[in-house]
HTML snippet that shows the backbone in 3Dmol.js (N, CA, C, O; Angstrom):
<script src="https://3Dmol.org/build/3Dmol-min.js"></script>
<div id="view" style="width:600px;height:400px;position:relative"></div>
<script>
const pdb = `
ATOM      1  N   UNK A   1       0.852  -1.176   0.000  1.00  0.00           N
ATOM      2  CA  UNK A   1       0.000   0.000   0.000  1.00  0.00           C
ATOM      3  C   UNK A   1       0.892   1.230   0.000  1.00  0.00           C
ATOM      4  O   UNK A   1       1.736   1.392   0.881  1.00  0.00           O
ATOM      5  N   UNK A   2       0.708   2.085  -0.974  1.00  0.00           N
ATOM      6  CA  UNK A   2       1.523   3.290  -1.105  1.00  0.00           C
ATOM      7  C   UNK A   2       0.790   4.511  -0.557  1.00  0.00           C
ATOM      8  O   UNK A   2       1.399   5.355   0.100  1.00  0.00           O
ATOM      9  N   UNK A   3      -0.494   4.609  -0.817  1.00  0.00           N
ATOM     10  CA  UNK A   3      -1.243   5.770  -0.380  1.00  0.00           C
ATOM     11  C   UNK A   3      -2.477   5.321   0.384  1.00  0.00           C
ATOM     12  O   UNK A   3      -3.156   4.401  -0.071  1.00  0.00           O
ATOM     13  N   UNK A   4      -2.786   5.891   1.461  1.00  0.00           N
ATOM     14  CA  UNK A   4      -2.006   6.826   2.283  1.00  0.00           C
ATOM     15  C   UNK A   4      -0.915   6.092   3.043  1.00  0.00           C
ATOM     16  O   UNK A   4      -1.008   4.889   3.290  1.00  0.00           O
ATOM     17  N   UNK A   5       0.117   6.835   3.408  1.00  0.00           N
ATOM     18  CA  UNK A   5       1.254   6.196   4.077  1.00  0.00           C
ATOM     19  C   UNK A   5       0.890   5.800   5.507  1.00  0.00           C
ATOM     20  O   UNK A   5       0.084   6.455   6.168  1.00  0.00           O
ATOM     21  N   UNK A   6       1.498   4.727   5.958  1.00  0.00           N
ATOM     22  CA  UNK A   6       1.249   4.217   7.309  1.00  0.00           C
ATOM     23  C   UNK A   6       1.680   5.247   8.355  1.00  0.00           C
ATOM     24  O   UNK A   6       1.064   5.346   9.416  1.00  0.00           O
ATOM     25  N   UNK A   7       2.730   6.009   8.062  1.00  0.00           N
ATOM     26  CA  UNK A   7       3.194   7.032   9.004  1.00  0.00           C
ATOM     27  C   UNK A   7       2.134   8.120   9.210  1.00  0.00           C
ATOM     28  O   UNK A   7       1.901   8.561  10.335  1.00  0.00           O
ATOM     29  N   UNK A   8       1.501   8.544   8.121  1.00  0.00           N
ATOM     30  CA  UNK A   8       0.460   9.565   8.228  1.00  0.00           C
ATOM     31  C   UNK A   8      -0.733   9.030   9.026  1.00  0.00           C
ATOM     32  O   UNK A   8      -1.309   9.741   9.849  1.00  0.00           O
ATOM     33  N   UNK A   9      -1.094   7.774   8.773  1.00  0.00           N
ATOM     34  CA  UNK A   9      -2.233   7.180   9.469  1.00  0.00           C
ATOM     35  C   UNK A   9      -1.948   6.981  10.948  1.00  0.00           C
ATOM     36  O   UNK A   9      -2.842   7.148  11.777  1.00  0.00           O
ATOM     37  N   UNK A  10      -0.710   6.624  11.290  1.00  0.00           N
ATOM     38  CA  UNK A  10      -0.375   6.406  12.699  1.00  0.00           C
ATOM     39  C   UNK A  10      -0.249   7.713  13.472  1.00  0.00           C
ATOM     40  O   UNK A  10      -0.201   7.694  14.702  1.00  0.00           O
ATOM     41  N   UNK A  11      -0.194   8.842  12.782  1.00  0.00           N
ATOM     42  CA  UNK A  11      -0.281  10.135  13.460  1.00  0.00           C
ATOM     43  C   UNK A  11      -1.718  10.431  13.873  1.00  0.00           C
ATOM     44  O   UNK A  11      -1.955  11.238  14.772  1.00  0.00           O
ATOM     45  N   UNK A  12      -2.676   9.779  13.217  1.00  0.00           N
ATOM     46  CA  UNK A  12      -4.090   9.976  13.501  1.00  0.00           C
ATOM     47  C   UNK A  12      -4.591   8.944  14.508  1.00  0.00           C
ATOM     48  O   UNK A  12      -5.326   9.275  15.438  1.00  0.00           O
ATOM     49  N   UNK A  13      -4.185   7.691  14.312  1.00  0.00           N
ATOM     50  CA  UNK A  13      -4.613   6.572  15.158  1.00  0.00           C
ATOM     51  C   UNK A  13      -3.436   6.144  16.016  1.00  0.00           C
ATOM     52  O   UNK A  13      -2.297   6.141  15.548  1.00  0.00           O
ATOM     53  N   UNK A  14      -3.696   5.783  17.259  1.00  0.00           N
ATOM     54  CA  UNK A  14      -2.621   5.525  18.211  1.00  0.00           C
ATOM     55  C   UNK A  14      -1.927   4.174  18.063  1.00  0.00           C
ATOM     56  O   UNK A  14      -0.831   4.002  18.596  1.00  0.00           O
ATOM     57  N   UNK A  15      -2.526   3.201  17.354  1.00  0.00           N
ATOM     58  CA  UNK A  15      -1.857   1.905  17.196  1.00  0.00           C
ATOM     59  C   UNK A  15      -2.248   1.250  15.881  1.00  0.00           C
ATOM     60  O   UNK A  15      -3.292   1.558  15.307  1.00  0.00           O
ATOM     61  N   UNK A  16      -1.405   0.352  15.417  1.00  0.00           N
ATOM     62  CA  UNK A  16      -1.672  -0.372  14.178  1.00  0.00           C
ATOM     63  C   UNK A  16      -2.910  -1.233  14.307  1.00  0.00           C
ATOM     64  O   UNK A  16      -3.673  -1.378  13.352  1.00  0.00           O
ATOM     65  N   UNK A  17      -3.115  -1.806  15.486  1.00  0.00           N
ATOM     66  CA  UNK A  17      -4.254  -2.684  15.718  1.00  0.00           C
ATOM     67  C   UNK A  17      -5.573  -1.916  15.620  1.00  0.00           C
ATOM     68  O   UNK A  17      -6.538  -2.390  15.021  1.00  0.00           O
ATOM     69  N   UNK A  18      -5.598  -0.740  16.210  1.00  0.00           N
ATOM     70  CA  UNK A  18      -6.802   0.080  16.138  1.00  0.00           C
ATOM     71  C   UNK A  18      -7.030   0.565  14.704  1.00  0.00           C
ATOM     72  O   UNK A  18      -8.174   0.661  14.259  1.00  0.00           O
ATOM     73  N   UNK A  19      -5.964   0.865  13.989  1.00  0.00           N
ATOM     74  CA  UNK A  19      -6.059   1.275  12.595  1.00  0.00           C
ATOM     75  C   UNK A  19      -6.719   0.181  11.759  1.00  0.00           C
ATOM     76  O   UNK A  19      -7.618   0.461  10.965  1.00  0.00           O
ATOM     77  N   UNK A  20      -6.279  -1.050  11.933  1.00  0.00           N
ATOM     78  CA  UNK A  20      -6.847  -2.184  11.200  1.00  0.00           C
ATOM     79  C   UNK A  20      -8.318  -2.357  11.551  1.00  0.00           C
ATOM     80  O   UNK A  20      -9.148  -2.583  10.670  1.00  0.00           O
ATOM     81  N   UNK A  21      -8.637  -2.253  12.821  1.00  0.00           N
ATOM     82  CA  UNK A  21     -10.018  -2.414  13.275  1.00  0.00           C
ATOM     83  C   UNK A  21     -10.934  -1.347  12.665  1.00  0.00           C
ATOM     84  O   UNK A  21     -12.017  -1.663  12.174  1.00  0.00           O
ATOM     85  N   UNK A  22     -10.504  -0.108  12.698  1.00  0.00           N
ATOM     86  CA  UNK A  22     -11.303   1.000  12.167  1.00  0.00           C
ATOM     87  C   UNK A  22     -11.487   0.860  10.659  1.00  0.00           C
ATOM     88  O   UNK A  22     -12.593   1.031  10.145  1.00  0.00           O
ATOM     89  N   UNK A  23     -10.410   0.551   9.958  1.00  0.00           N
ATOM     90  CA  UNK A  23     -10.483   0.418   8.502  1.00  0.00           C
ATOM     91  C   UNK A  23     -11.375  -0.757   8.098  1.00  0.00           C
ATOM     92  O   UNK A  23     -12.141  -0.649   7.140  1.00  0.00           O
ATOM     93  N   UNK A  24     -11.286  -1.859   8.807  1.00  0.00           N
ATOM     94  CA  UNK A  24     -12.108  -3.025   8.486  1.00  0.00           C
ATOM     95  C   UNK A  24     -13.590  -2.729   8.709  1.00  0.00           C
ATOM     96  O   UNK A  24     -14.431  -3.081   7.882  1.00  0.00           O
ATOM     97  N   UNK A  25     -13.903  -2.084   9.825  1.00  0.00           N
ATOM     98  CA  UNK A  25     -15.312  -1.750  10.115  1.00  0.00           C
ATOM     99  C   UNK A  25     -15.870  -0.788   9.074  1.00  0.00           C
ATOM    100  O   UNK A  25     -16.995  -0.958   8.603  1.00  0.00           O
ATOM    101  N   UNK A  26     -15.081   0.225   8.714  1.00  0.00           N
ATOM    102  CA  UNK A  26     -15.551   1.202   7.723  1.00  0.00           C
ATOM    103  C   UNK A  26     -15.696   0.546   6.351  1.00  0.00           C
ATOM    104  O   UNK A  26     -16.639   0.844   5.618  1.00  0.00           O
ATOM    105  N   UNK A  27     -14.779  -0.334   6.006  1.00  0.00           N
ATOM    106  CA  UNK A  27     -14.843  -1.031   4.725  1.00  0.00           C
ATOM    107  C   UNK A  27     -16.114  -1.880   4.627  1.00  0.00           C
ATOM    108  O   UNK A  27     -16.781  -1.883   3.593  1.00  0.00           O
ATOM    109  N   UNK A  28     -16.441  -2.589   5.688  1.00  0.00           N
ATOM    110  CA  UNK A  28     -17.658  -3.401   5.710  1.00  0.00           C
ATOM    111  C   UNK A  28     -18.907  -2.520   5.624  1.00  0.00           C
ATOM    112  O   UNK A  28     -19.884  -2.871   4.963  1.00  0.00           O
ATOM    113  N   UNK A  29     -18.859  -1.377   6.298  1.00  0.00           N
ATOM    114  CA  UNK A  29     -19.980  -0.444   6.247  1.00  0.00           C
ATOM    115  C   UNK A  29     -20.169   0.097   4.828  1.00  0.00           C
ATOM    116  O   UNK A  29     -21.301   0.232   4.364  1.00  0.00           O
ATOM    117  N   UNK A  30     -19.075   0.405   4.143  1.00  0.00           N
ATOM    118  CA  UNK A  30     -19.143   0.877   2.753  1.00  0.00           C
ATOM    119  C   UNK A  30     -19.767  -0.190   1.857  1.00  0.00           C
ATOM    120  O   UNK A  30     -20.572   0.116   0.978  1.00  0.00           O
ATOM    121  N   UNK A  31     -19.388  -1.445   2.090  1.00  0.00           N
ATOM    122  CA  UNK A  31     -19.918  -2.547   1.293  1.00  0.00           C
ATOM    123  C   UNK A  31     -21.423  -2.696   1.491  1.00  0.00           C
ATOM    124  O   UNK A  31     -22.165  -2.907   0.531  1.00  0.00           O
ATOM    125  N   UNK A  32     -21.868  -2.584   2.741  1.00  0.00           N
ATOM    126  CA  UNK A  32     -23.292  -2.760   3.050  1.00  0.00           C
ATOM    127  C   UNK A  32     -24.148  -1.591   2.565  1.00  0.00           C
ATOM    128  O   UNK A  32     -25.215  -1.798   1.987  1.00  0.00           O
ATOM    129  N   UNK A  33     -23.681  -0.364   2.801  1.00  0.00           N
ATOM    130  CA  UNK A  33     -24.533   0.803   2.566  1.00  0.00           C
ATOM    131  C   UNK A  33     -24.266   1.527   1.246  1.00  0.00           C
ATOM    132  O   UNK A  33     -25.108   2.295   0.780  1.00  0.00           O
ATOM    133  N   UNK A  34     -23.103   1.289   0.644  1.00  0.00           N
ATOM    134  CA  UNK A  34     -22.677   2.003  -0.575  1.00  0.00           C
ATOM    135  C   UNK A  34     -22.633   3.513  -0.341  1.00  0.00           C
ATOM    136  O   UNK A  34     -22.874   4.295  -1.260  1.00  0.00           O
ATOM    137  N   UNK A  35     -22.325   3.917   0.894  1.00  0.00           N
ATOM    138  CA  UNK A  35     -22.190   5.336   1.243  1.00  0.00           C
ATOM    139  C   UNK A  35     -20.712   5.660   1.385  1.00  0.00           C
ATOM    140  O   UNK A  35     -19.988   4.992   2.124  1.00  0.00           O
ATOM    141  N   UNK A  36     -20.268   6.696   0.669  1.00  0.00           N
ATOM    142  CA  UNK A  36     -18.867   7.097   0.687  1.00  0.00           C
ATOM    143  C   UNK A  36     -18.758   8.557   1.119  1.00  0.00           C
ATOM    144  O   UNK A  36     -19.613   9.374   0.779  1.00  0.00           O
ATOM    145  N   UNK A  37     -17.711   8.880   1.864  1.00  0.00           N
ATOM    146  CA  UNK A  37     -17.508  10.236   2.370  1.00  0.00           C
ATOM    147  C   UNK A  37     -16.954  11.177   1.303  1.00  0.00           C
ATOM    148  O   UNK A  37     -17.191  12.384   1.359  1.00  0.00           O
ATOM    149  N   UNK A  38     -16.224  10.637   0.339  1.00  0.00           N
ATOM    150  CA  UNK A  38     -15.634  11.434  -0.734  1.00  0.00           C
ATOM    151  C   UNK A  38     -16.347  11.120  -2.042  1.00  0.00           C
ATOM    152  O   UNK A  38     -17.081  10.137  -2.142  1.00  0.00           O
ATOM    153  N   UNK A  39     -16.125  11.964  -3.038  1.00  0.00           N
ATOM    154  CA  UNK A  39     -16.678  11.690  -4.358  1.00  0.00           C
ATOM    155  C   UNK A  39     -15.989  10.490  -4.988  1.00  0.00           C
ATOM    156  O   UNK A  39     -14.845  10.182  -4.653  1.00  0.00           O
ATOM    157  N   UNK A  40     -16.664   9.824  -5.882  1.00  0.00           N
ATOM    158  CA  UNK A  40     -16.133   8.610  -6.518  1.00  0.00           C
ATOM    159  C   UNK A  40     -14.782   8.863  -7.197  1.00  0.00           C
ATOM    160  O   UNK A  40     -13.911   7.994  -7.174  1.00  0.00           O
ATOM    161  N   UNK A  41     -14.605  10.016  -7.785  1.00  0.00           N
ATOM    162  CA  UNK A  41     -13.355  10.341  -8.499  1.00  0.00           C
ATOM    163  C   UNK A  41     -12.247  10.819  -7.565  1.00  0.00           C
ATOM    164  O   UNK A  41     -11.097  10.941  -7.988  1.00  0.00           O
ATOM    165  N   UNK A  42     -12.574  11.089  -6.305  1.00  0.00           N
ATOM    166  CA  UNK A  42     -11.586  11.592  -5.351  1.00  0.00           C
ATOM    167  C   UNK A  42     -10.755  10.489  -4.709  1.00  0.00           C
ATOM    168  O   UNK A  42      -9.737  10.771  -4.077  1.00  0.00           O
ATOM    169  N   UNK A  43     -11.172   9.251  -4.861  1.00  0.00           N
ATOM    170  CA  UNK A  43     -10.440   8.126  -4.272  1.00  0.00           C
ATOM    171  C   UNK A  43      -9.323   7.665  -5.200  1.00  0.00           C
ATOM    172  O   UNK A  43      -9.498   7.613  -6.417  1.00  0.00           O
ATOM    173  N   UNK A  44      -8.184   7.336  -4.621  1.00  0.00           N
ATOM    174  CA  UNK A  44      -7.076   6.749  -5.369  1.00  0.00           C
ATOM    175  C   UNK A  44      -7.307   5.253  -5.516  1.00  0.00           C
ATOM    176  O   UNK A  44      -7.054   4.682  -6.576  1.00  0.00           O
ATOM    177  N   UNK A  45      -7.783   4.626  -4.462  1.00  0.00           N
ATOM    178  CA  UNK A  45      -7.996   3.178  -4.436  1.00  0.00           C
ATOM    179  C   UNK A  45      -9.364   2.813  -5.010  1.00  0.00           C
ATOM    180  O   UNK A  45     -10.319   3.584  -4.919  1.00  0.00           O
ATOM    181  N   UNK A  46      -9.435   1.633  -5.595  1.00  0.00           N
ATOM    182  CA  UNK A  46     -10.714   1.156  -6.109  1.00  0.00           C
ATOM    183  C   UNK A  46     -11.398   0.195  -5.142  1.00  0.00           C
ATOM    184  O   UNK A  46     -12.572  -0.133  -5.320  1.00  0.00           O
ATOM    185  N   UNK A  47     -10.674  -0.259  -4.122  1.00  0.00           N
ATOM    186  CA  UNK A  47     -11.226  -1.197  -3.145  1.00  0.00           C
ATOM    187  C   UNK A  47     -11.658  -0.462  -1.882  1.00  0.00           C
ATOM    188  O   UNK A  47     -11.098   0.576  -1.529  1.00  0.00           O
ATOM    189  N   UNK A  48     -12.663  -1.015  -1.207  1.00  0.00           N
ATOM    190  CA  UNK A  48     -13.221  -0.356  -0.022  1.00  0.00           C
ATOM    191  C   UNK A  48     -12.222  -0.222   1.122  1.00  0.00           C
ATOM    192  O   UNK A  48     -12.259   0.774   1.845  1.00  0.00           O
ATOM    193  N   UNK A  49     -11.335  -1.191   1.307  1.00  0.00           N
ATOM    194  CA  UNK A  49     -10.372  -1.092   2.408  1.00  0.00           C
ATOM    195  C   UNK A  49      -9.419   0.086   2.178  1.00  0.00           C
ATOM    196  O   UNK A  49      -9.091   0.809   3.118  1.00  0.00           O
ATOM    197  N   UNK A  50      -8.984   0.276   0.963  1.00  0.00           N
ATOM    198  CA  UNK A  50      -8.138   1.418   0.630  1.00  0.00           C
ATOM    199  C   UNK A  50      -8.887   2.724   0.756  1.00  0.00           C
ATOM    200  O   UNK A  50      -8.338   3.730   1.207  1.00  0.00           O
ATOM    201  N   UNK A  51     -10.141   2.701   0.357  1.00  0.00           N
ATOM    202  CA  UNK A  51     -10.975   3.910   0.474  1.00  0.00           C
ATOM    203  C   UNK A  51     -11.219   4.268   1.933  1.00  0.00           C
ATOM    204  O   UNK A  51     -11.258   5.448   2.282  1.00  0.00           O
ATOM    205  N   UNK A  52     -11.382   3.273   2.781  1.00  0.00           N
ATOM    206  CA  UNK A  52     -11.557   3.532   4.215  1.00  0.00           C
ATOM    207  C   UNK A  52     -10.301   4.181   4.787  1.00  0.00           C
ATOM    208  O   UNK A  52     -10.394   5.105   5.595  1.00  0.00           O
ATOM    209  N   UNK A  53      -9.137   3.707   4.377  1.00  0.00           N
ATOM    210  CA  UNK A  53      -7.887   4.307   4.847  1.00  0.00           C
ATOM    211  C   UNK A  53      -7.733   5.732   4.315  1.00  0.00           C
ATOM    212  O   UNK A  53      -7.222   6.600   5.022  1.00  0.00           O
ATOM    213  N   UNK A  54      -8.164   5.978   3.094  1.00  0.00           N
ATOM    214  CA  UNK A  54      -8.113   7.331   2.540  1.00  0.00           C
ATOM    215  C   UNK A  54      -9.030   8.272   3.311  1.00  0.00           C
ATOM    216  O   UNK A  54      -8.662   9.414   3.588  1.00  0.00           O
ATOM    217  N   UNK A  55     -10.223   7.797   3.658  1.00  0.00           N
ATOM    218  CA  UNK A  55     -11.134   8.620   4.455  1.00  0.00           C
ATOM    219  C   UNK A  55     -10.536   8.936   5.815  1.00  0.00           C
ATOM    220  O   UNK A  55     -10.692  10.045   6.327  1.00  0.00           O
ATOM    221  N   UNK A  56      -9.866   7.981   6.385  1.00  0.00           N
ATOM    222  CA  UNK A  56      -9.213   8.198   7.675  1.00  0.00           C
ATOM    223  C   UNK A  56      -8.096   9.225   7.545  1.00  0.00           C
ATOM    224  O   UNK A  56      -7.951  10.093   8.406  1.00  0.00           O
ATOM    225  N   UNK A  57      -7.312   9.136   6.485  1.00  0.00           N
ATOM    226  CA  UNK A  57      -6.231  10.090   6.254  1.00  0.00           C
ATOM    227  C   UNK A  57      -6.759  11.501   6.023  1.00  0.00           C
ATOM    228  O   UNK A  57      -6.120  12.480   6.407  1.00  0.00           O
ATOM    229  N   UNK A  58      -7.923  11.601   5.397  1.00  0.00           N
ATOM    230  CA  UNK A  58      -8.552  12.904   5.149  1.00  0.00           C
ATOM    231  C   UNK A  58      -9.351  13.400   6.357  1.00  0.00           C
ATOM    232  O   UNK A  58      -9.958  14.471   6.319  1.00  0.00           O
ATOM    233  N   UNK A  59      -9.338  12.598   7.434  1.00  0.00           N
ATOM    234  CA  UNK A  59     -10.055  12.904   8.679  1.00  0.00           C
ATOM    235  C   UNK A  59     -11.557  13.048   8.466  1.00  0.00           C
ATOM    236  O   UNK A  59     -12.212  13.893   9.076  1.00  0.00           O
ATOM    237  N   UNK A  60     -12.088  12.200   7.584  1.00  0.00           N
ATOM    238  CA  UNK A  60     -13.529  12.140   7.356  1.00  0.00           C
ATOM    239  C   UNK A  60     -14.198  11.186   8.336  1.00  0.00           C
ATOM    240  O   UNK A  60     -15.424  11.171   8.453  1.00  0.00           O
ATOM    241  N   UNK A  61     -13.396  10.389   9.040  1.00  0.00           N
ATOM    242  CA  UNK A  61     -13.895   9.467  10.048  1.00  0.00           C
ATOM    243  C   UNK A  61     -13.539  10.044  11.413  1.00  0.00           C
ATOM    244  O   UNK A  61     -12.374  10.330  11.689  1.00  0.00           O
ATOM    245  N   UNK A  62     -14.534  10.211  12.253  1.00  0.00           N
ATOM    246  CA  UNK A  62     -14.312  10.768  13.584  1.00  0.00           C
ATOM    247  C   UNK A  62     -14.041   9.619  14.541  1.00  0.00           C
ATOM    248  O   UNK A  62     -14.834   8.683  14.644  1.00  0.00           O
ATOM    249  N   UNK A  63     -12.919   9.698  15.239  1.00  0.00           N
ATOM    250  CA  UNK A  63     -12.523   8.639  16.169  1.00  0.00           C
ATOM    251  C   UNK A  63     -13.020   8.971  17.564  1.00  0.00           C
ATOM    252  O   UNK A  63     -12.870  10.097  18.038  1.00  0.00           O
ATOM    253  N   UNK A  64     -13.605   7.997  18.207  1.00  0.00           N
ATOM    254  CA  UNK A  64     -14.084   8.148  19.575  1.00  0.00           C
ATOM    255  C   UNK A  64     -12.946   7.758  20.520  1.00  0.00           C
ATOM    256  O   UNK A  64     -12.303   6.727  20.323  1.00  0.00           O
ATOM    257  N   UNK A  65     -12.702   8.567  21.528  1.00  0.00           N
ATOM    258  CA  UNK A  65     -11.664   8.275  22.508  1.00  0.00           C
ATOM    259  C   UNK A  65     -12.168   7.186  23.445  1.00  0.00           C
ATOM    260  O   UNK A  65     -13.127   7.393  24.189  1.00  0.00           O
ATOM    261  N   UNK A  66     -11.514   6.020  23.407  1.00  0.00           N
ATOM    262  CA  UNK A  66     -11.952   4.893  24.217  1.00  0.00           C
ATOM    263  C   UNK A  66     -11.096   4.694  25.464  1.00  0.00           C
ATOM    264  O   UNK A  66     -11.324   3.750  26.219  1.00  0.00           O
ATOM    265  N   UNK A  67     -10.127   5.557  25.689  1.00  0.00           N
ATOM    266  CA  UNK A  67      -9.241   5.374  26.843  1.00  0.00           C
ATOM    267  C   UNK A  67      -9.958   5.623  28.159  1.00  0.00           C
ATOM    268  O   UNK A  67      -9.534   5.106  29.192  1.00  0.00           O
ATOM    269  N   UNK A  68     -11.040   6.406  28.149  1.00  0.00           N
ATOM    270  CA  UNK A  68     -11.761   6.696  29.390  1.00  0.00           C
ATOM    271  C   UNK A  68     -12.762   5.621  29.763  1.00  0.00           C
ATOM    272  O   UNK A  68     -13.260   5.607  30.889  1.00  0.00           O
ATOM    273  N   UNK A  69     -13.071   4.711  28.833  1.00  0.00           N
ATOM    274  CA  UNK A  69     -14.097   3.706  29.082  1.00  0.00           C
ATOM    275  C   UNK A  69     -13.598   2.546  29.922  1.00  0.00           C
ATOM    276  O   UNK A  69     -14.422   1.844  30.508  1.00  0.00           O
ATOM    277  N   UNK A  70     -12.309   2.304  30.015  1.00  0.00           N
ATOM    278  CA  UNK A  70     -11.776   1.154  30.757  1.00  0.00           C
ATOM    279  C   UNK A  70     -11.583   1.468  32.179  1.00  0.00           C
ATOM    280  O   UNK A  70     -11.141   0.612  32.946  1.00  0.00           O
TER     281      UNK A  70
END
`;
const viewer = $3Dmol.createViewer("view");
viewer.addModel(pdb, "pdb");
viewer.setStyle({}, {cartoon: {color: "spectrum"}});
viewer.zoomTo();
viewer.render();
</script>
């Protein structure tokens, strides 16, 4: 995966594991609902997992702070 870079994504998300979890959930949601945050031509990737990572890099996905819940 070239775009978006893992370094840019890890500045947004605190761990690789959480990054994978968020991207997988968003990808499945895209598959079910066919709802996208960006225009069809604005995505570099043609697959939903890549598109989910692009949305995360563009900060179109709002992350909930879960550190206070434990």
